[in-house]
N, C-alpha and C positions, 0 to 999 in steps of 0.2 A: 472544378477539377474533373468534370465529367469526361470520361473517355467514350468513344464510339463503341457500341455494343458489338458490332461486327469485328472491330479490331481486337477487343478483349477475347471474343470467341476464338478468333484465329490464333491469338497468342497462347491461350490455354490448350488449344488443340495441338499446336506446334510443340508446346512443352511436353505433351504426353506422347510425342512421336517415338520416344525410346521405350515405350511400354509401361509408363507409369499408370497406376490405378487411379490416381487423383491428382489434380493440379489446382493451385490457388494463387490468385494475384492479390497482393495487398499494396495499395498506393496511398501515399499520404502527402499532404501539404501542411506544414506546421510553421507557425510564426510565434516567437516567444520574445519576451522583454525581461531583462534582469537589471536591477538597480541596487546600489549599496550606499548607505549614508554612514559616515563615521563622525560622531559628535556634531550631527546636524548638517554636515557638509557632504555633498555628492562626491564620492570617490571612484565609483565604477558605474558604467552604464554599458550594457551589452544586449545581446539578443541576436536574432537571425531568422533565416528561413530554411527549413529542411524539406526537401522536395525529392521524391524518388519512389521506387517501386521494388517489391520483392516477389519472387516466385518460389512456391514450395511444391515439391513433388513427393508423393508417397508411393513407394513400391512395397506393398504390404505395410509393415510398420517402419520400414526404413525411410528416412527423411533425407531429401536433397534440397538445399536452399541456396539461392543466389539473389543478388540485388543490384540495382543500378540507379544512378541519378539522371540517366538519359531516358526520359519518358516519351520520346517521339515514337512514331509508329515503327521506324527502323530500329530504334534503340530497344524497344520492348520485344520485337521479333528476334533481335540478336540475343537478348537475354534468354528468351525461350529456347532458342537453338542451343545455347551454351549449357543451360541447365538440363536439357534433354540428353545431351551428349555426355554429361557427367556420369550417367549410369553406364555408359558404354554400350547401350543397346540400340536397336534400330527397328524400324517397322512403322506401319500405318496405324493410326488410331481412328476408329470409325467416328465420323462427325454425326452430330445429332440432327440429321436431315440436311438438305441442301443449304439451308440458311444458317447452319452452325448451331450453337447452343441456344436454347430457348430460355432466357433468364427469367426467373421469378423474382421480382423485386421485393425485398423484405421491407415492410412498412416500419420504419424506425420511429417510435414514439418517444420523444425526449421525456425523461423523468423530471427535468427542470430546464427552463429556458432563461438564459442570461438577459437581464434587463439593461444593464450598463456594460455593453460589450467592450472588452479591453481594446479591441482594434479601433474603436471609435473614440477612446479616451485619450486626451493629450498627456504627454509625459509630465507636464506641470501638475496635473490632477493627481497623478500617482506619487509624485514627490511631495505634494501637500499631505497626503495620507501618511507618508513616512515621517515627515517632520512632526506631525501630531503624535505619532507613537514615540518618537525620540524625546520630545518634550515631556511626555507623561512619565518616561522612565527616569528622568533626572530628579530623583527624590532620595531622601535619606543619605546614605553613604555611597550612593552610586557615583562613580567618577567617569566611567567610560560607557558609551552606548553605541552599538552598531545595529543598523536596521537594514534588512534585506527584503526586497520586493520581487515577486515573480508573477508573470501571467503567461498563459500558453493557450493557443488556439490550434487544435489539430483537426484537420478535415481528412477523412479516410474513405476509401472505396475498397470493398472486399468482394471479389467475385471468384467463383470456383467452377470446376468442371461438372458439378452436379446441378448447375443452373442457378446457384444462389447469387444474388446481387444486392449488396447492402451499402448504403452511404450514411455517414454520421459526422457530426461536428462535436468535438469535446472542448469545453472552455474551463480553464482552471485559473484561480487567483490565490496568492498566498503572501502573507506578511509575517516576518519573524523578527524578534528583537532579542539581542544578547546584551545584558547589562552586567557590569562588573562593579561590585562594591568594594571599597578599600578603607582600611583604618590602620595606618602605619604599615606594618609588614603583612597584615592580614588581608587576604583577597578571596572573594567568593563570587562566582558567576551565577546568573539566572538566565534562563532561556524560555521563550514561549513563541510558538510559530504555527498558529492555526491557518488552515486553508480550506478551500471548497471548490467544487465543480460549479462555480458561479462567476458572474461578472463582478464589477466593482461594487455592486449593491451588497455583496457579502459584508463589506465594512460598515454598513448601516446597522447590521445586527451585532457583529463582533467588531466593535469600534477599535480604531488604532490606539486610542487612549487605554482601552482595557488590555490590549496586548502589551503595551509598554509598561503599564502598571503591574501586571502579573510578573513579567520578567524582573522588574525591580523588587517586587515583594520577595521573591525567592532569594535573590542576591542578598538583600538586607537581612532576611530571616536567618540565613545560614552564616553570616559574616563572623559572628562570635560564638558559633556552636562548638560544643565539646566533640571529641572524637567518639565515634560509635563503638560500642563493645563488640567483641567477637564471640561467636558461639552459635549453637542451635537454639533458635527462639521462635515463638509464634510471631507472625508478621501480618499486620493489616496493610494491604496494598491499595493505594488510592485509585480512584476511577480515572477515566480519560486515558492518558498515556501509560498508565499502569498496565494496560492491556498489551504492552510491547512484549512482555515475557511470554504470554500465550501465543502471540503472533510468531515470535522467533523460535521458541522452544517446542511449540506444538503445531502451529499452523503450517509451517513448511513441511513437516513430515506427514501432513494430511493431503498434500498435493500429490497427484499421481506421478509427477516427475520423480518423486522419491519412492512411492508405493510400487511402481512398475519395476523398479530395480531391486525390490526387497531391501531398500536402504532406509526403511521406516520401521520403528518399533510398533507402529499401528497397522502394518501391512496385513496381518492376519487377525485383526481384532474387530472386523466389521460385525456389527450386531452384538458386540460384547460390552461389558461394563468397563469403562476406562476412567470414570470419575464418580464422585458421590452424587446422590439424587439432586442435590442443590445446584448442580452445574449443568447448564445448557449453553451451547455455543453455536454461533451463526456466522456465515459469510454471506453478505448481502450486497449485490451490485445495483439495487434498485432504490436505495435511500435518496430521495430527491435532493440534489445539490450537494451531496456529500463528496468529500475528496476522492473516495474510491468508487464513485458511481460510474457505471458504464451502461449506455443504452443498448448497445450490442457489444459483444466481446470482439477480439481481433480475428476471430474465425467467422464472424457474421451471425453468431447465435445471440438471441435476445437475452438480456441479463435476467437473473432470478435471485430469489432468496433461498439459500441452501442451509438447512439445519445440519450441522456437523455432529453435534452431541445433543441428545435429548434426555434430560434427567439422568445423566451419567452414561448413557448408552451411545456408542459410536454409530451414527446413522448414515453418514455420507463422507465421501472424499471430495476433493476439488479436482474436476476432471475436464481435460481438453480432448480434442479429437484423437490424438495419438494415444493418450491415456485411456480413453474408452476402448480403443482397439486392443491395447495390451492387457488391460485389467478386466474388461467386461462391465465396468461400472458406467452408468449413463452420464453423458456430458452435463456439465452444470453451468455453462456459459462463462467458464473461467480461463479460456484461452487468451492470453495477453502478451504483449510485446512492447518494448520501449519505443521502437520505431521500425521503419521498413528494413533496417539492416539486421533485424533479428527475426528468426522464426518464432511463432507463438509457443507458449508452454502453459501448463496449469499454474495459475497464480492467484493469490488472494486479492480481494477487493476491499470491502469494509468488514473486518473480522473482529468479533467481540464475544465475550462471555455475556450472556443475556441476564436481564434483571432477576433478582431473587426476591424474597419476601421479608428481609430484615432491613434495618437502617444502619448507616455507618456508626452511629452511637451504640447500637446493640453490639456490633462487632468489637468496638473498642472497650466497652464495659466488660466484655467477657474475658479480657486479657489482663492478668495480674502483673506480668512482667514480660514485655516484648517491645517490638518496634512498629512504628507507624511510618511506612514508606509512602509519603504523600505524592511525591513526584519522582518518576523514574527517569533515568538517563540512558545512555547507550551502553552497549556491551558486546559480548561475543557468544556464539552458539556453535557447538559441534554438530555438523550436519549428520542426520541419521539417528544419532543417539539422543539429541535434545538436551545434552548437558550445556549449562549456561552460566555466565557470570555477568551481572548487570550492575552498573553504578546506580546509586540512589541520589538524586539531585537535591531532594528535600526530605529530611527524615526527623522523627521525634521519638523520644523514649515514651513508652506506655508504662505507667506505674499505677497499680491498683485500679485499673479500668479508666484511667484518665490520661490525656495527653500531657506530657511533661516537657523537659528541656529539649531544645533542638540538637541534632546530631549531624556531624559532617564526616566524610570519609567512609560512609557505609556502602556496602555492596551486598547483593544477594547472589548466592551460589547454589545451584541445584540442578535438577533434572526435570524437564517438562512433563514427561509421562508420569513420573512419581509424584510431582507436586500437584498435578491434576487430582490425584487421589487424596491429597492432603488439604484440598480446599474444603473447609467445613462450614463456611458461612458466606452468603452472597447477599449484598444489599440491593436496593431497588433504584439506585441513582446512576443508571447507565449514562456514560458520556464517551464521546469519541475523540481521539487525538490523531494528528496527521503526521505522516512521514513518507520517506521514499524507501522502497523495498528493492533490494538488489538480488537477482537470482539469474538463472540460466538464460532468460529472455530479456535481460537488461534491468534498468532501474525504473520503477513504476510508482505512481502515487497510490498509497493505500492508507486506509483508516485502521487504527488499532483501538481497542476500547474494552471497557468493562465497568460494572459498578464497583464500589468498594468490596473487597473480598478478604476473608480471613483464611490464612494458610496455617495449619496447626504447628508446622515446624519447617523452618528454612535455615540453612547455614548463613549467618550474617558475617560478612567480612568487615573487620574494623581493627581496633587496637585491643589486644588481650589484656 
């Protein structure tokens, strides 16, 4: 998808003709495959090719953005003229010498290289993986199994008027299983959907059988569970996807898209205590092969590990180019977008509470009467405040420091900033879960995660 450097230079120069301080071209060529099995039979097969380019102009901190799927020389020049005129200005922009911009090419070093590239694998190989997962999920009282497969290969070029030129390839693979267990009128579902920035070799480590088995285990375990009690209780939240609460209720209000508008309760808390000493939190784009891995962000900045909270102290926000200009905090390689139809914004990558020095058993033994939320589900969050309500897909009663009967219908209701202060124990079994995160710049693959944690008190929704 290489473009001629002279053409790119001309396009960026033309785009700045209305007086813009900065211009950036983002071009992508993305191929994806989606497959769905229902009861072992192929029901849907899709995919496609997304090909186009977007131009972003900055006038101070004001953003003008436009995009096109016509990436011919004339199409890109037309886009540049259109986006320049959107400001309503006119005038010449000085070229960087007779030859235009002198691009410095960023050396993009992949944190991981796919061994079994999805574009070289036949559809029958992908279907075989799905059928292995489907077969493994048909256990116990499971009556219905759906399996979804996704792979995505995105090739991008990022060039800007400061002379940056970066090219990258992003490869992602994911397999998810939904199992429904049924006994008469009783029905419960279980879901498990791991993914990675890897090729099909990912399923050598996380096998399709293990994915199907985990989805079925949850469904079977919850089928005959009693309803959860309601009230304020201590809660041990499991690792892996348990980190979704931190991601949604705290992570988003650490992004400068919220901080720059003073729409974050953490906006004025930099360098202050926002959690107990046992809590450290990280957003990391460099974890090799992780679902949220980025070699460079969508502004061409190399990825990095960003410590957000260190022993309870707020150390950093997640910062993109515009966020840096508006807040003064240094960029963190967090400028991301779903595709060329979106301008980039500060977004999470792999965001997690880091390991502590206790064990899950330590945390459970410390609770005389509470809830063990082993697997979290979806929920809702109020932007800015961090107020949340999340379902618990797999829960158990804790009695006298031991895990007791399974519970269904549980939810956790709270406030992210307050509950950070209520985390009083952190285990050392960090694990990541995968999901798609939606925000101002579209839907993006992100990891959530944590070790087991103990929250001294959360409002548990259930039956009174």
